[in-house]
C-alpha positions as CSV (number, residue, x, y, z in Angstrom):
1,X,90.8,123.2,148.5
2,X,88.5,121.3,151.3
3,X,88.7,122.5,154.9
4,X,87.2,120.8,157.2
5,X,86.0,121.4,161.3
6,X,86.1,118.3,163.4
7,X,84.2,119.3,166.8
8,X,85.1,116.9,169.9
9,X,84.4,119.1,173.3
10,X,84.2,116.0,175.9
11,X,86.8,114.1,177.7
12,X,90.3,113.0,176.6
13,X,89.0,109.1,175.5
14,X,86.7,110.9,173.7
15,X,88.9,113.3,171.7
16,X,91.5,110.1,171.1
17,X,88.5,108.2,169.2
18,X,87.7,111.3,167.4
19,X,91.2,111.1,165.7
20,X,90.2,108.4,163.5
21,X,88.0,111.0,161.7
22,X,91.6,113.1,160.8
23,X,92.9,110.1,159.6
24,X,90.1,109.3,157.2
25,X,89.7,112.8,155.9
26,X,94.0,113.0,155.0
27,X,93.6,109.6,153.6
28,X,90.2,110.5,151.4
29,X,91.6,114.6,150.8
30,X,95.3,114.4,151.5
31,X,95.3,118.1,150.4
32,X,92.9,119.2,152.8
33,X,93.0,121.8,155.6
34,X,91.7,120.0,158.9
35,X,91.1,121.6,162.1
36,X,89.7,119.9,165.2
37,X,88.0,121.8,168.1
38,X,88.1,120.9,171.6
39,X,88.1,121.5,175.7
40,X,90.9,123.2,177.4
41,X,93.2,120.7,178.9
42,X,93.1,118.1,176.0
43,X,95.2,120.4,173.3
44,X,98.2,118.3,174.4
45,X,96.6,114.9,172.8
46,X,97.2,116.7,169.2
47,X,100.1,118.6,169.3
48,X,102.5,118.3,166.4
49,X,99.6,116.5,164.6
50,X,101.2,116.3,161.5
51,X,97.6,116.0,159.7
52,X,95.7,118.9,161.5
53,X,95.9,122.5,160.4
54,X,94.6,124.6,163.4
55,X,93.5,123.0,166.9
56,X,90.5,125.4,168.4
57,X,90.4,125.6,172.4
58,X,87.3,126.1,174.5
59,X,87.9,127.3,177.9
60,X,84.3,125.7,179.5
61,X,85.8,127.1,183.0
62,X,86.5,130.2,182.9
63,X,83.5,132.4,181.2
64,X,82.1,129.7,179.1
65,X,79.3,131.2,177.0
66,X,81.3,134.3,176.5
67,X,84.5,131.8,174.8
68,X,81.8,129.9,173.1
69,X,80.6,133.0,171.1
70,X,84.2,134.3,170.3
71,X,84.9,130.6,168.9
72,X,81.6,130.3,166.5
73,X,82.8,134.2,165.6
74,X,86.5,132.8,164.6
75,X,84.5,129.5,162.9
76,X,82.1,131.4,160.8
77,X,84.9,133.3,159.0
78,X,87.1,130.2,157.7
79,X,84.3,129.1,155.5
80,X,84.4,125.7,156.1
81,X,83.5,123.2,153.7
82,X,81.8,120.7,156.3
83,X,81.9,121.1,159.7
84,X,81.9,117.3,161.5
85,X,80.1,117.5,164.9
86,X,81.0,114.4,166.7
87,X,78.8,115.5,170.0
88,X,74.9,115.1,170.7
89,X,74.8,118.6,173.3
90,X,73.2,121.8,172.5
91,X,76.5,123.8,172.6
92,X,78.4,122.0,169.8
93,X,75.4,122.0,168.2
94,X,75.1,125.6,168.2
95,X,78.5,125.7,167.1
96,X,77.7,123.9,164.4
97,X,74.8,125.4,163.6
98,X,76.0,128.7,163.3
99,X,79.6,127.6,161.5
100,X,78.4,129.1,158.6
101,X,79.7,125.9,157.0
102,X,78.5,124.8,153.4
103,X,77.7,121.5,155.0
104,X,76.9,120.8,158.4
105,X,77.3,117.3,160.2
106,X,76.2,115.9,163.4
107,X,74.3,113.0,165.0
108,X,70.5,113.2,165.2
109,X,70.3,113.3,168.9
110,X,72.1,116.5,169.0
111,X,68.7,119.1,169.8
112,X,69.8,121.4,167.3
113,X,70.1,118.7,164.6
114,X,67.0,120.2,162.8
115,X,69.4,123.1,161.8
116,X,71.9,120.4,160.1
117,X,72.4,119.8,156.5
118,X,73.2,116.1,157.0
119,X,71.7,114.1,160.1
120,X,73.1,110.7,160.9
121,X,71.5,108.0,163.2
122,X,73.6,107.7,166.2
123,X,73.4,103.9,166.9
124,X,74.4,102.5,170.4
125,X,75.6,98.8,170.0
126,X,74.0,95.4,171.4
127,X,75.9,92.5,172.3
128,X,74.1,90.4,169.8
129,X,75.4,93.7,167.1
130,X,78.0,95.7,169.0
131,X,78.6,99.2,167.1
132,X,82.4,100.4,168.1
133,X,82.4,104.8,168.6
134,X,84.7,104.5,165.9
135,X,82.5,103.5,163.7
136,X,80.0,106.0,164.6
137,X,82.7,108.3,164.1
138,X,82.7,107.3,160.8
139,X,79.1,107.3,160.0
140,X,79.3,111.0,160.2
141,X,81.5,111.1,157.2
142,X,80.2,108.0,155.3
143,X,78.4,109.8,152.6
144,X,80.9,111.9,151.0
145,X,84.4,109.2,152.1
146,X,85.6,105.8,150.7
147,X,85.2,102.6,152.1
148,X,89.0,102.3,153.0
149,X,88.8,101.6,157.1
150,X,90.5,104.1,159.5
151,X,91.6,103.5,163.4
152,X,92.6,106.0,165.6
153,X,96.2,107.2,166.5
154,X,98.2,109.9,168.4
155,X,101.7,110.9,167.5
156,X,104.5,111.7,170.5
157,X,107.1,113.5,169.2
158,X,111.1,112.2,169.2
159,X,111.5,114.7,172.4
160,X,108.0,112.9,173.7
161,X,110.0,109.5,173.6
162,X,112.9,110.5,175.2
163,X,111.4,112.2,178.1
164,X,109.4,108.9,178.6
165,X,112.4,107.2,178.8
166,X,114.4,109.8,180.9
167,X,111.5,109.3,183.7
168,X,112.2,105.5,184.2
169,X,116.2,106.1,184.0
170,X,117.6,104.3,187.2
171,X,114.9,101.8,187.1
172,X,116.4,98.5,187.5
173,X,115.9,96.0,184.2
174,X,113.8,99.4,182.5
175,X,113.8,97.0,179.2
176,X,110.8,94.7,180.7
177,X,108.0,96.8,182.2
178,X,104.5,97.2,182.5
179,X,102.2,100.2,182.5
180,X,99.3,100.4,185.4
181,X,96.7,103.2,185.2
182,X,94.5,102.1,187.9
183,X,92.2,105.1,188.4
184,X,89.1,106.5,187.0
185,X,86.6,109.2,187.2
186,X,83.6,106.7,188.1
187,X,83.7,104.4,191.0
188,X,82.0,101.6,189.4
189,X,84.4,102.1,186.2
190,X,87.6,101.4,188.5
191,X,88.9,98.3,189.5
192,X,89.6,98.3,193.3
193,X,92.7,99.3,194.7
194,X,92.6,95.6,197.0
195,X,92.4,94.1,193.7
196,X,95.0,95.9,191.6
197,X,97.6,95.1,194.9
198,X,96.3,91.4,194.8
199,X,97.3,91.1,191.2
200,X,100.5,93.0,191.2
201,X,102.0,91.8,194.1
202,X,101.9,87.9,191.6
203,X,104.6,90.5,188.7
204,X,107.9,89.2,188.9
205,X,110.6,91.6,190.5
206,X,112.3,91.3,187.0
207,X,109.6,93.0,185.4
208,X,109.2,96.8,186.6
209,X,105.5,98.5,187.1
210,X,105.5,102.2,185.9
211,X,102.0,103.6,187.1
212,X,100.2,105.9,184.8
213,X,97.7,109.1,185.6
214,X,96.8,112.6,186.5
215,X,98.5,114.6,189.3
216,X,95.0,113.5,191.1
217,X,95.7,110.3,191.1
218,X,98.9,110.1,192.8
219,X,97.9,109.1,196.0
220,X,95.9,105.9,194.7
221,X,98.9,105.2,193.6
222,X,101.0,105.3,196.1
223,X,99.0,103.7,198.3
224,X,99.2,100.6,195.9
225,X,102.8,100.9,195.8
226,X,103.2,101.0,199.5
227,X,101.9,97.2,199.3
228,X,104.1,96.1,196.7
229,X,108.5,95.5,196.8
230,X,108.7,99.6,195.4
231,X,112.1,98.5,194.0
232,X,110.8,97.7,190.6
233,X,107.8,100.2,191.0
234,X,107.4,104.0,189.9
235,X,104.9,106.6,190.5
236,X,105.1,108.6,186.9
237,X,101.5,110.3,188.2
238,X,101.8,114.2,187.2
239,X,105.2,113.6,185.6
240,X,104.3,112.5,182.2
241,X,101.8,114.7,179.4
242,X,99.5,112.7,177.5
243,X,102.1,112.0,174.1
244,X,105.2,111.3,176.7
245,X,102.4,108.4,178.4
246,X,101.7,107.5,175.3
247,X,105.2,106.9,174.2
248,X,105.9,104.7,177.5
249,X,102.9,102.7,176.9
250,X,104.4,102.1,173.4
251,X,106.9,99.6,174.3
252,X,105.4,98.3,177.1
253,X,105.4,94.6,177.4
254,X,101.2,95.3,178.5
255,X,99.3,98.3,179.3
256,X,96.3,97.8,182.2
257,X,93.7,99.9,182.9
258,X,90.0,100.1,183.3
259,X,87.5,101.1,180.8
260,X,88.7,104.8,180.4
261,X,91.1,107.3,178.8
262,X,94.8,105.4,179.3
263,X,92.9,102.7,177.7
264,X,92.3,104.6,174.3
265,X,95.6,106.0,174.2
266,X,97.1,103.0,174.1
267,X,94.8,101.7,171.1
268,X,95.8,105.1,169.5
269,X,99.5,103.5,169.6
270,X,98.6,100.6,168.8
271,X,100.0,99.1,172.3
272,X,99.4,96.1,174.3
273,X,96.6,96.7,176.2
274,X,94.7,94.6,179.2
275,X,91.5,96.6,179.6
276,X,89.8,95.5,183.0
277,X,85.7,96.2,182.5
278,X,83.6,96.3,185.9
279,X,80.4,98.0,185.6
280,X,80.3,98.8,181.8
281,X,80.7,96.0,179.0
282,X,82.1,96.2,175.6
283,X,79.0,96.2,173.4
284,X,78.3,99.9,174.0
285,X,81.4,100.8,171.6
286,X,84.3,101.6,173.8
287,X,86.6,98.5,173.8
288,X,90.2,98.5,172.9
289,X,91.6,98.5,169.7
290,X,95.1,97.4,169.9
291,X,96.1,94.5,167.9
292,X,97.1,93.2,171.2
293,X,94.3,93.8,173.3
294,X,92.5,92.1,176.3
295,X,89.4,92.7,177.9
296,X,88.8,91.1,181.5
297,X,85.5,91.2,183.1
298,X,83.1,89.0,185.5
299,X,83.1,85.6,183.8
300,X,79.4,85.0,185.0
301,X,76.4,87.0,184.0
302,X,75.2,89.5,186.6
303,X,71.9,90.8,186.8
304,X,72.7,94.2,187.0
305,X,75.7,94.7,184.8
306,X,75.9,96.8,183.2
307,X,74.2,99.1,185.2
308,X,75.3,102.3,182.9
309,X,77.1,102.9,179.8
310,X,79.5,105.7,181.4
311,X,79.9,104.7,185.3
312,X,78.6,105.6,188.8
313,X,79.7,107.1,191.7
314,X,78.8,104.4,193.6
315,X,77.7,100.7,193.1
316,X,73.7,101.2,192.9
317,X,72.9,97.2,194.4
318,X,76.1,97.6,197.1
319,X,77.9,94.5,196.3
320,X,80.2,95.9,193.3
321,X,80.0,92.3,192.3
322,X,81.3,93.2,189.0
323,X,84.7,94.3,189.9
324,X,85.1,92.4,193.4
325,X,84.7,89.0,191.4
326,X,87.2,89.4,188.7
327,X,90.2,87.2,190.0
328,X,94.0,88.3,189.8
329,X,94.8,85.2,187.5
330,X,92.4,86.5,184.2
331,X,94.8,89.6,184.5
332,X,98.0,87.6,184.9
333,X,96.7,85.8,181.8
334,X,97.6,88.5,179.4
335,X,101.2,88.8,180.4
336,X,103.6,86.6,178.7
337,X,106.9,86.6,180.4
338,X,107.7,83.6,180.4
Protein backbone atom coordinates (compact mmCIF):
# COMPACT_ATOMS: atom_id res chain seq x y z
CA UNK A 1 0.00 0.00 0.00
CA UNK A 2 1.24 3.47 -0.90
CA UNK A 3 1.72 5.89 1.99
CA UNK A 4 2.05 9.60 1.29
CA UNK A 5 2.66 12.64 3.47
CA UNK A 6 1.91 16.16 2.22
CA UNK A 7 3.58 19.03 4.09
CA UNK A 8 2.07 22.53 4.06
CA UNK A 9 2.45 24.43 7.34
CA UNK A 10 1.86 27.94 5.95
CA UNK A 11 -1.41 29.88 6.02
CA UNK A 12 -5.08 29.09 5.40
CA UNK A 13 -5.08 29.74 1.66
CA UNK A 14 -1.90 27.74 1.18
CA UNK A 15 -3.49 24.69 2.80
CA UNK A 16 -6.56 25.02 0.60
CA UNK A 17 -4.38 25.19 -2.50
CA UNK A 18 -2.45 22.12 -1.36
CA UNK A 19 -5.67 20.05 -1.32
CA UNK A 20 -5.13 19.58 -5.06
CA UNK A 21 -2.46 17.04 -4.09
CA UNK A 22 -4.90 15.09 -1.94
CA UNK A 23 -7.34 14.94 -4.85
CA UNK A 24 -4.64 13.93 -7.33
CA UNK A 25 -3.06 11.25 -5.16
CA UNK A 26 -6.42 9.75 -4.29
CA UNK A 27 -7.48 9.70 -7.95
CA UNK A 28 -4.31 7.92 -9.07
CA UNK A 29 -3.85 5.75 -5.96
CA UNK A 30 -7.37 5.18 -4.55
CA UNK A 31 -6.17 2.66 -1.97
CA UNK A 32 -3.33 4.81 -0.66
CA UNK A 33 -3.03 6.24 2.84
CA UNK A 34 -2.63 10.01 2.55
CA UNK A 35 -1.53 12.07 5.55
CA UNK A 36 -1.21 15.84 5.84
CA UNK A 37 0.95 18.05 8.05
CA UNK A 38 -0.21 21.61 8.76
CA UNK A 39 0.14 24.33 11.38
CA UNK A 40 -2.10 24.51 14.44
CA UNK A 41 -5.17 26.60 13.68
CA UNK A 42 -5.67 25.33 10.14
CA UNK A 43 -6.76 21.79 10.95
CA UNK A 44 -10.44 22.75 10.73
CA UNK A 45 -10.09 23.00 6.96
CA UNK A 46 -9.55 19.25 6.66
CA UNK A 47 -12.02 17.95 9.22
CA UNK A 48 -13.74 14.73 8.08
CA UNK A 49 -11.87 14.81 4.77
CA UNK A 50 -12.87 11.58 2.99
CA UNK A 51 -9.45 10.94 1.45
CA UNK A 52 -7.20 11.68 4.42
CA UNK A 53 -5.92 9.05 6.80
CA UNK A 54 -4.31 11.30 9.41
CA UNK A 55 -3.66 15.00 9.94
CA UNK A 56 -0.58 16.07 11.89
CA UNK A 57 -0.62 19.45 13.61
CA UNK A 58 2.49 21.52 14.25
CA UNK A 59 2.07 24.03 17.05
CA UNK A 60 4.34 26.88 15.98
CA UNK A 61 3.31 29.30 18.69
CA UNK A 62 4.27 27.20 21.71
CA UNK A 63 7.53 25.24 22.00
CA UNK A 64 7.96 25.50 18.23
CA UNK A 65 11.30 23.69 17.96
CA UNK A 66 10.41 21.05 20.54
CA UNK A 67 7.18 20.28 18.71
CA UNK A 68 9.00 20.19 15.40
CA UNK A 69 11.32 17.40 16.53
CA UNK A 70 8.41 15.51 18.11
CA UNK A 71 6.73 15.51 14.73
CA UNK A 72 9.90 14.40 12.98
CA UNK A 73 10.17 11.41 15.33
CA UNK A 74 6.54 10.46 14.64
CA UNK A 75 6.93 10.86 10.88
CA UNK A 76 10.13 8.78 10.76
CA UNK A 77 8.23 5.80 12.19
CA UNK A 78 5.50 5.96 9.53
CA UNK A 79 7.72 4.60 6.73
CA UNK A 80 6.20 6.73 4.00
CA UNK A 81 6.73 5.85 0.36
CA UNK A 82 6.85 9.53 -0.50
CA UNK A 83 6.97 12.77 1.47
CA UNK A 84 5.85 15.75 -0.61
CA UNK A 85 6.93 19.12 0.73
CA UNK A 86 5.06 22.07 -0.80
CA UNK A 87 7.06 24.71 1.07
CA UNK A 88 10.41 26.40 0.56
CA UNK A 89 11.47 26.97 4.17
CA UNK A 90 14.18 25.39 6.28
CA UNK A 91 11.90 23.81 8.89
CA UNK A 92 9.81 21.83 6.43
CA UNK A 93 12.97 20.99 4.53
CA UNK A 94 14.31 19.48 7.75
CA UNK A 95 11.13 17.45 8.26
CA UNK A 96 11.43 16.15 4.71
CA UNK A 97 15.14 15.38 4.91
CA UNK A 98 14.77 13.49 8.21
CA UNK A 99 11.45 11.80 7.33
CA UNK A 100 12.97 8.41 6.55
CA UNK A 101 10.72 8.29 3.47
CA UNK A 102 11.75 6.21 0.49
CA UNK A 103 11.41 9.28 -1.72
CA UNK A 104 11.69 12.86 -0.47
CA UNK A 105 10.21 15.44 -2.83
CA UNK A 106 10.31 19.23 -2.72
CA UNK A 107 11.07 22.44 -4.56
CA UNK A 108 14.59 23.36 -5.55
CA UNK A 109 14.28 26.68 -3.67
CA UNK A 110 14.09 24.92 -0.32
CA UNK A 111 17.44 25.51 1.45
CA UNK A 112 17.69 21.78 2.21
CA UNK A 113 16.68 20.59 -1.26
CA UNK A 114 20.14 19.06 -1.74
CA UNK A 115 18.96 16.36 0.68
CA UNK A 116 15.82 15.57 -1.35
CA UNK A 117 15.58 12.67 -3.77
CA UNK A 118 13.50 14.69 -6.22
CA UNK A 119 13.98 18.45 -6.64
CA UNK A 120 11.38 20.26 -8.72
CA UNK A 121 11.96 23.69 -10.21
CA UNK A 122 9.78 26.31 -8.53
CA UNK A 123 8.42 28.49 -11.34
CA UNK A 124 6.82 31.90 -10.79
CA UNK A 125 4.59 32.88 -13.69
CA UNK A 126 4.74 36.01 -15.77
CA UNK A 127 2.00 38.07 -17.39
CA UNK A 128 2.71 36.29 -20.67
CA UNK A 129 3.07 32.84 -19.12
CA UNK A 130 1.05 32.64 -15.88
CA UNK A 131 1.47 29.61 -13.63
CA UNK A 132 -1.13 28.88 -10.96
CA UNK A 133 -0.10 27.60 -7.54
CA UNK A 134 -2.02 24.36 -8.08
CA UNK A 135 0.10 23.76 -11.18
CA UNK A 136 3.24 24.30 -9.09
CA UNK A 137 1.92 21.90 -6.45
CA UNK A 138 1.05 19.26 -9.02
CA UNK A 139 4.52 19.56 -10.56
CA UNK A 140 5.84 17.90 -7.38
CA UNK A 141 4.03 14.65 -8.21
CA UNK A 142 4.16 14.80 -11.99
CA UNK A 143 6.93 12.21 -12.26
CA UNK A 144 4.78 9.43 -10.80
CA UNK A 145 1.16 10.42 -11.58
CA UNK A 146 -1.05 10.57 -14.65
CA UNK A 147 -1.77 13.67 -16.75
CA UNK A 148 -5.42 13.75 -15.66
CA UNK A 149 -6.04 17.20 -14.11
CA UNK A 150 -7.13 17.79 -10.52
CA UNK A 151 -8.29 20.79 -8.55
CA UNK A 152 -8.76 21.96 -4.97
CA UNK A 153 -11.69 20.86 -2.83
CA UNK A 154 -13.08 21.15 0.70
CA UNK A 155 -15.68 18.89 2.30
CA UNK A 156 -18.15 20.56 4.67
CA UNK A 157 -20.31 18.04 6.51
CA UNK A 158 -24.10 17.95 6.64
CA UNK A 159 -23.79 19.57 10.06
CA UNK A 160 -21.68 22.37 8.58
CA UNK A 161 -24.41 23.15 6.04
CA UNK A 162 -27.02 23.08 8.80
CA UNK A 163 -24.95 25.41 10.98
CA UNK A 164 -24.51 27.81 8.08
CA UNK A 165 -28.24 27.75 7.46
CA UNK A 166 -29.08 28.35 11.12
CA UNK A 167 -26.62 31.25 11.28
CA UNK A 168 -28.71 33.19 8.77
CA UNK A 169 -32.13 32.20 10.13
CA UNK A 170 -34.40 35.15 10.74
CA UNK A 171 -32.74 37.13 7.99
CA UNK A 172 -35.25 38.53 5.54
CA UNK A 173 -35.17 36.69 2.20
CA UNK A 174 -32.17 34.54 3.15
CA UNK A 175 -32.41 32.64 -0.14
CA UNK A 176 -30.88 35.50 -2.10
CA UNK A 177 -27.62 36.54 -0.52
CA UNK A 178 -24.03 37.47 -1.12
CA UNK A 179 -21.04 36.89 1.15
CA UNK A 180 -18.38 39.52 1.78
CA UNK A 181 -14.95 38.83 3.26
CA UNK A 182 -13.54 42.39 3.36
CA UNK A 183 -10.44 41.88 5.48
CA UNK A 184 -6.85 40.89 4.75
CA UNK A 185 -3.70 40.45 6.82
CA UNK A 186 -1.93 42.82 4.42
CA UNK A 187 -2.97 46.44 3.94
CA UNK A 188 -2.13 46.52 0.23
CA UNK A 189 -4.25 43.43 -0.42
CA UNK A 190 -7.33 44.83 1.31
CA UNK A 191 -9.91 46.77 -0.65
CA UNK A 192 -10.44 49.90 1.47
CA UNK A 193 -13.38 50.10 3.86
CA UNK A 194 -14.78 53.17 2.12
CA UNK A 195 -14.73 51.38 -1.23
CA UNK A 196 -16.61 48.38 0.19
CA UNK A 197 -19.23 50.75 1.61
CA UNK A 198 -19.56 52.56 -1.71
CA UNK A 199 -20.18 49.27 -3.49
CA UNK A 200 -22.49 47.69 -0.90
CA UNK A 201 -24.78 50.73 -0.77
CA UNK A 202 -25.78 49.79 -4.32
CA UNK A 203 -26.90 46.26 -3.40
CA UNK A 204 -30.72 45.99 -3.50
CA UNK A 205 -32.41 45.46 -0.14
CA UNK A 206 -33.87 42.20 -1.48
CA UNK A 207 -30.38 40.68 -1.34
CA UNK A 208 -28.94 39.85 2.06
CA UNK A 209 -25.30 40.55 2.82
CA UNK A 210 -23.39 38.20 5.11
CA UNK A 211 -19.95 39.24 6.35
CA UNK A 212 -17.39 36.49 6.87
CA UNK A 213 -14.05 36.47 8.64
CA UNK A 214 -12.27 35.77 11.90
CA UNK A 215 -13.26 37.29 15.23
CA UNK A 216 -10.55 39.90 14.66
CA UNK A 217 -12.40 41.06 11.53
CA UNK A 218 -15.62 41.84 13.39
CA UNK A 219 -14.78 45.49 14.08
CA UNK A 220 -14.08 46.24 10.42
CA UNK A 221 -17.32 44.57 9.34
CA UNK A 222 -19.32 46.40 12.03
CA UNK A 223 -17.90 49.68 10.75
CA UNK A 224 -19.01 48.84 7.22
CA UNK A 225 -22.45 47.68 8.34
CA UNK A 226 -22.98 50.91 10.30
CA UNK A 227 -23.00 52.77 6.98
CA UNK A 228 -25.51 50.40 5.33
CA UNK A 229 -29.16 49.42 5.69
CA UNK A 230 -28.48 46.88 8.40
CA UNK A 231 -31.87 45.17 8.05
CA UNK A 232 -30.37 43.03 5.28
CA UNK A 233 -26.85 42.62 6.66
CA UNK A 234 -25.39 40.25 9.23
CA UNK A 235 -21.92 40.08 10.72
CA UNK A 236 -20.88 36.42 11.01
CA UNK A 237 -17.20 37.05 11.77
CA UNK A 238 -15.99 34.55 14.35
CA UNK A 239 -19.32 32.72 14.37
CA UNK A 240 -18.64 30.13 11.68
CA UNK A 241 -15.82 27.63 11.24
CA UNK A 242 -13.84 27.40 8.01
CA UNK A 243 -16.07 24.65 6.65
CA UNK A 244 -19.29 26.32 7.83
CA UNK A 245 -18.22 29.49 6.00
CA UNK A 246 -17.44 27.35 2.95
CA UNK A 247 -20.93 25.85 3.14
CA UNK A 248 -22.51 29.31 3.25
CA UNK A 249 -20.38 30.51 0.32
CA UNK A 250 -21.40 27.51 -1.77
CA UNK A 251 -24.99 28.70 -2.20
CA UNK A 252 -24.37 32.44 -2.39
CA UNK A 253 -25.31 34.46 -5.46
CA UNK A 254 -21.76 35.81 -5.31
CA UNK A 255 -18.85 35.88 -2.89
CA UNK A 256 -16.74 39.04 -2.76
CA UNK A 257 -13.21 38.73 -1.41
CA UNK A 258 -9.75 40.22 -1.55
CA UNK A 259 -6.76 38.28 -2.86
CA UNK A 260 -6.90 36.20 0.33
CA UNK A 261 -7.91 32.90 1.90
CA UNK A 262 -11.71 33.31 1.46
CA UNK A 263 -11.15 33.50 -2.31
CA UNK A 264 -9.46 30.09 -2.21
CA UNK A 265 -12.18 28.66 0.04
CA UNK A 266 -14.81 29.80 -2.46
CA UNK A 267 -12.77 28.22 -5.26
CA UNK A 268 -12.52 24.95 -3.33
CA UNK A 269 -16.33 24.88 -3.19
CA UNK A 270 -16.62 25.90 -6.86
CA UNK A 271 -18.74 28.78 -5.54
CA UNK A 272 -19.16 32.00 -7.52
CA UNK A 273 -16.46 34.46 -6.53
CA UNK A 274 -15.37 37.99 -7.35
CA UNK A 275 -11.84 38.69 -6.13
CA UNK A 276 -10.51 42.22 -5.78
CA UNK A 277 -6.81 42.43 -6.59
CA UNK A 278 -5.20 45.64 -5.37
CA UNK A 279 -1.39 45.52 -5.20
CA UNK A 280 -1.07 41.92 -6.39
CA UNK A 281 -1.76 40.30 -9.77
CA UNK A 282 -3.21 36.96 -10.80
CA UNK A 283 -0.19 35.80 -12.76
CA UNK A 284 1.71 35.25 -9.52
CA UNK A 285 -0.47 32.14 -9.40
CA UNK A 286 -3.13 32.79 -6.80
CA UNK A 287 -6.21 33.75 -8.80
CA UNK A 288 -9.71 32.28 -8.30
CA UNK A 289 -10.51 28.87 -9.80
CA UNK A 290 -14.30 28.59 -9.64
CA UNK A 291 -16.20 28.04 -12.87
CA UNK A 292 -17.91 31.37 -12.20
CA UNK A 293 -15.08 33.61 -11.12
CA UNK A 294 -14.14 37.21 -11.75
CA UNK A 295 -11.11 39.35 -11.01
CA UNK A 296 -11.65 43.04 -10.33
CA UNK A 297 -8.59 45.26 -10.57
CA UNK A 298 -7.45 48.67 -11.73
CA UNK A 299 -8.15 48.79 -15.46
CA UNK A 300 -5.21 50.99 -16.47
CA UNK A 301 -1.57 49.94 -15.94
CA UNK A 302 0.18 51.38 -12.90
CA UNK A 303 3.95 51.84 -12.79
CA UNK A 304 4.29 50.40 -9.26
CA UNK A 305 1.91 47.45 -9.59
CA UNK A 306 2.57 44.76 -8.59
CA UNK A 307 4.73 46.00 -5.74
CA UNK A 308 5.02 42.55 -4.13
CA UNK A 309 3.64 39.05 -4.41
CA UNK A 310 2.30 38.85 -0.85
CA UNK A 311 1.20 42.36 0.10
CA UNK A 312 2.69 45.07 2.30
CA UNK A 313 1.69 46.80 5.54
CA UNK A 314 1.37 50.12 3.71
CA UNK A 315 1.50 51.47 0.17
CA UNK A 316 5.19 52.08 -0.65
CA UNK A 317 4.21 55.01 -2.89
CA UNK A 318 1.73 56.47 -0.35
CA UNK A 319 -1.09 56.81 -2.91
CA UNK A 320 -2.65 53.30 -2.99
CA UNK A 321 -4.01 53.95 -6.47
CA UNK A 322 -4.15 50.22 -7.21
CA UNK A 323 -7.12 50.01 -4.83
CA UNK A 324 -8.60 53.49 -4.74
CA UNK A 325 -9.01 53.66 -8.51
CA UNK A 326 -11.16 50.53 -8.69
CA UNK A 327 -14.74 51.48 -9.54
CA UNK A 328 -17.79 50.16 -7.67
CA UNK A 329 -19.41 49.37 -11.03
CA UNK A 330 -16.70 46.78 -11.66
CA UNK A 331 -17.93 44.83 -8.64
CA UNK A 332 -21.61 45.37 -9.40
CA UNK A 333 -21.11 44.02 -12.90
CA UNK A 334 -20.38 40.52 -11.56
CA UNK A 335 -23.66 40.28 -9.62
CA UNK A 336 -26.52 39.17 -11.82
CA UNK A 337 -29.69 39.96 -9.89
CA UNK A 338 -32.05 40.99 -12.64
